[in-house]
N, C-alpha and C positions, 0 to 999 in steps of 0.2 A: 872850614866852611860852616856857617851857621845853619842849624837845622830849621826846617819848617814843620809846624805841628798843626794837626787837625783834631778838634774835639767834637765828637759826635754825640749830641744830646745836650739840651740847654735847660735842664732842671737846676735846682739850687746847687748841687755839688758839681755838676758838669760846668756850670757857668763860673763857679768859684775857681775851679782848677784852671779853666781857660783864661781867666783874668790873671792868675798868677803866672801861667806859662807865657802869656802874651808879653809880659814884661821882660822875659828872657829870650824868646825867639819869636819870629813872625807866626801868628796863630790865627786860624779861622775856626769858628764854631758853627756847627750845623744845628739849626732848630727846625723841628718838624712843622711848627706853625709860622707862617709868613710874618704875622704881626710881631711875634717874639723876636724873630731874626731882624726885622726892621728896627725894633726898639733898641736892641743891643748895638746894632751897627751905627745908628744915628744918635742915640741919646746916651749910650753906655750905661744903660740900666736894664733890669729884668724884673719889673714890678710884680709879675705873676708869681715868681718863685723866690725872689730876693727883694722884698719891698724895702725901699729906703736905701738900698746899697748902690754904690758907684762901682762900675767895672772899669777895667783898664781901657783908656782911650785908644790904646794900640790894638785892641781886640777887634777883628773883623767878623762879620756874621753873614750867613746865607741860609736859605731854605732849600738849597740844591745840594743834595748829599754828594753827588759825583764831583761837583765843583769844589766842595770843601776838602775832599780826600785825595783828589787826583795828584796834586803836586807835593803831598806831605811826605816828610821823612820819618815821622812818627805819628801814629793814629791812636788817639785816646778815646776809649769807649765810655761815654757818660750816660748811656741808656740803661734802664733797669734790666734785671736779669731776664724778665719775660720777653724783652724785645731784642736780646743780644743775638740770638741765632738769625733772626730775620734781618737785622741791620748788617751783620757780618756777611750774610749771603748777598745782600745788595752791593757789597763792596767788591765782589768777584769781578775781575777784569778792570777795576777802577784804580786800585792802588798798585804801586810798583812792587816787584818781588822783594822779599826780605825786609820789608818795612816793619819795624816792631809795632805790636798792637798791645796797648796797656788798658786793662779793665779798671773801672772805678766802681763797678757793681758789687754789692755785698749780698749775694743770694746764690741759690742753686737752681738748676733747671729742673722743673717738674717732669716726671716721666723717666728721664735718664739719670737724674741725680748728679749731673755733671757740674763741675766748677766752671767758671767763665773761661779760664785759660784752656780747659779741655775742649770747650766749644770752639775757641779760636783755632786750636790745632786741627780739629776735625773739619771745619768749614774752610779755613784758609791755611792749609799746611805750608810750612816753609817760612811763615812769619813768626819771629821770636815773640812769644806771649809773656805778659807780665801783669802785675796788679799793684795798684797804689791803694794802701789801706792804713787804718789806724784811727785814733780818736779825733775825728775830723768833722766837727759840726760846722756846716757850711757858713751859716750866718755869722758865727763868731770870727771865722777866718777872714771872710770878705770885709768884716768891720774892723779888721786890723789887730785882732787878738793873736798872740803867739800860739803856735801849735807845732806838732811834729807828726810825721807820717813815715811809712815804710814802703819803699819801692822794691818789690820782689820779682826776680827773674832767675831762671836756672843758670844763665851765663853771667859769671861775675864781671867779665870784661864789659859786656853790654850794659849791665845794670849800673856800673860805676860811671860809664860814659853818659848815661841818660839822667842820672839823678840831678844834675845841674839844670836840666830843663824845668824841673818842678820846684827847685829850692828858691827861697827868697829870704829876705832879712828876718821875717817873722814866721816863716814856714820851713822848718828844719826837716830834711829828708835823710833817713837812714836806709841802708840797703840790706837785703837778705836774699839768700838763694833757696830758702824753704818756701817755695810757692804754694805747696799744698797746705802747710800750716797757716800761712798768712791768709789765704783765701777762706779756709774753713773757719778761722777765728772771726773774720768779718761776717760770715754768714750765720754762724751759730749764735753769736752774741745778740743778734736781733731777736731771736726766740726768747732768750733769757731776759732781754729788756722788756718784752711783753709781760713776762711773769713778774718782774720787779714793778712794772707799772700797775699791774692788777693789785698788788699789795698796797701801793701808794693810793690808788683810787678807792680802795676799801678802807683806808685809814689804818693800815696794819702797823705802821711805825718803822723807825729806822733799824731796829734790831732785825725785823723781818726782811727788810730790803738788803741789809748786809749779809744775812744768811742766804738769801736767794742768789746774790751776786757771787758769793764765795763757793757755794755748792754748784751753782751754774757753771763757774769756771772749771770745777772738777769734771762735770759732765762734758764740757767742751773738750777738755784735754783727753779724756778717755776715748771719745770717738775720734778726735783729731789724730791722736797717735796711732789708733787702730787703722786709720786710713792712710797713714804714711807721713803725717806731719811730725815735726820735732817738738818734744815737750817744752823746751825752753822758749819756743816761739810764742806759746800761749801765755807765758809770763811777761811778755814784752808789749810793745805798742799795739801790735796786731791782735793780741789776745786780751790781756787784763786791761791795757790802756783803753782800747776801744770799748770794752765791756763796761768799764766805769763811766765813761762819757755817755754811752747810750742808755744806761740804766738809771742815770741820775738827772739828766738834763730835760728841761721843759721843751728844748728845741728838737729832741729826738722823736721822730715819727712813730717808731715802734713802742717807745715808752708811753707816748700819748695814746696809742691804741689800747695798751694795757690799762692805763688810768681810766679810760672810758668804760672798758669792760669791768673794771673793779667797781665802778659806780652802778653797775647793773645793766648797762646798755647792751644791745645785740651787736655782734660783729658786723653784720650787713649794714646797719645804720652808721656805724663808726667809719667804715671804709667808704661809704657813699659820699660822705661830706668832705673827704680829703682830696686835694688836687695833686698829691704825689704818692708814690708807692711806699707802703710799709712792708719791706721785704720779708719780715719775720712771719707774717701770716701764712704765706705759701711755703716758706722755707720750713716751717714746723712740720708739715706733712712729709717733706723730703727727708728731714732729719730723722723722723721716726722710721722711715723705710730703710735708711742707712744704718740706724741703730740695730734694727732687726737683722739686717744683712751681716753686720759685724758682731752680733751678739753682745751689745753694750747696753747696760741699764742707764736710762736717762729719765728719771721720774719728773723732773721739772719740765723738760721739753714735752714729755708725754701729756702732762696736764694742760700745757698751752695748746697743744694739738687738739685736745678734746674740746677746749673752749672755742677754738677757732673753726673747727670742722665737724664737731659732733654735737653741738648744742649744749655743752656743759656751761657752767657759770664759774665766775671767779671764786665765789664762796665754796662751791663744790671742789674746785681745783685745790684750794688750800686744805680742805678736809682730806682730799686724796693724798696730799703730800704728808700730812700728819699721820696718816695710816701707814706710810712707808717706813719700814723698820730702819732705825739708824744703825750704822756700823762703826767700826774703827775709822777715824778720819784718814788713815793711811791706806785703807782698803781700796784697791783699784777698781773694784766692781760696784 
């Protein structure tokens, strides 16, 4: 029996995933804005979030959350992390029992520090949670460029069954049971991308960017393994792969934030002109709380936090990093 999918959230990545999935199984996407839902449904475009792109003509759209999710065999959460709990709560009594819920968000919940699958478990217990993550810049994929991603769930049987829902000729899907590592890699790399962007915006050069990426990966791995993730996950698509894409592409929202900060602009002004969420800004605060909880040193993330939340500047951030004593590269601390 062919599954039916619901994608909740019509931003750039939610719309891209919905377009891919719609070519495999009957799919309905929910958009909060009626105009966006109507455009996707009638014109197969989403000019607000994916200008110039064509979406699958098989994709249906609605602004009615209950109507989108009610008959679904799999629910895919395309909302940002800040809206995850609210949207999941609205699904109570709407979706059938045991329907898998897959998160696309790459962030952590402020206050609790929860990963998105932890929120799913708390709000809708009994629904198998998972995450789709990796080096996935939406505009490239919707335009037909090849890419790969990781579908992570704790149950190997379910994850192997569901990977075909997401895969296409140009979008290769790997599976993983390390949900913790995959989610943390996706969240942490956004913070490092802001740091890399700050260097680029300040004209620091390729050597600086390479150093930030490499040492940033070390920070990600230290905290990620302390929280229960597997080290090898951070060397794969959900870790290094996603980090490279987000730290180097002009399509990356978090890198863009960093570039603007590197030019000397204030964080409030940068965020105000964006129509989508740069998860790394809020995640930087949560990461520092988790680092303190697990007694892990994260100097790059610390400087990003100071710029985003304490009024520091990109120039001061790099001075702060230069004052940090270097150690053996093999040192875990």
